[in-house]
N, C-alpha and C positions, 0 to 999 in steps of 0.2 A: 872432185876430180873431173876434168873434162873428158868427153868422149874420145876414145882412141879407136879409130876405124880398124886398125890392125887387130886389136884385141877382139873387137866385135866380129870381124871376119873369121878369126880362128874359132871363136865360140860357135858361130853359125856352122862352120865346117864340121865341127865335132858333133853337131846335132843332126846333120842331114846326110842322106845318101850321096855318094860321089863327092865327099868333102874335099878330097885332094884335087879333083877336077875343078871344083868351085874355087879353091885357092889359086890354082894355076891361072884361071881366067881373071880372078881379082887382082893378082900380082901384076898382070900385064894390062890392067885397066879396061878389060872387056866387060864393062858394066851393062851395056845393052843386052849382051848375051846372058849375063847373070839374071837380069830382070825377066828375060823370057823363060829360062830354064828353071829358075827358082823364084816364082812369084811371091812366095812366102818369106823371102829374104828381107830382114829388117832394113830400113833406110839407114840405120846407124852404121852399117858397114861401108856406106858411101860418104858419110858426112866427114869432110876434111881430107878425103882421098883425092890426090892429084897425080896424074901421070907425069913423071919427071923425065929427065934425060936418060936415055937408054931404054925407055919404055916401061920402066918399073914404077909402081905406085909408091908415093910417099904420103905419109899421114902427118897432119899438123896436130900435135898434142902438147899442151902446156907450152906453147910458143916455140917449140923446137920441132924440127923435122925428124921423123923416124924412117929411115930407109930400110926396106925389108928385102930379104933374100928368100926366094922360093925354097932353096935348099934348107935354110934354117927353119922355115915354117914347116916344111914337110918332115924334117927330123923331129921337131917337137910334137907334131901330130902323131907320127908313127910311135914315138915314145909313150905318149898318152894311151894310144890304142894297145900297145904291147903290155903296159902296166895293167890296163883293164882286163885284158885277156888272161894274164897271169893270176890276177885276183879271182877271176871267175873259175879258173881251172885248178884251184888248190886242192 
């Protein structure tokens, strides 16, 4: 399977402090800011990422574009965090 920059960005966001801020910057193509604030960020989050119309990032994966919505990403990240919290506090 080819690299999917969106999946890589979400994985990194879950592993780092300020993950939601990272995703906000990533979603709007603020890659220079990301490289400054998170020098440990893997290059795979940028491979195939292009800023499209409306200023949102699109990823090329398997020859199709995946358009991402910040709201959808945030909801998924918050869901993962909540599930982890619930598991830890049983």
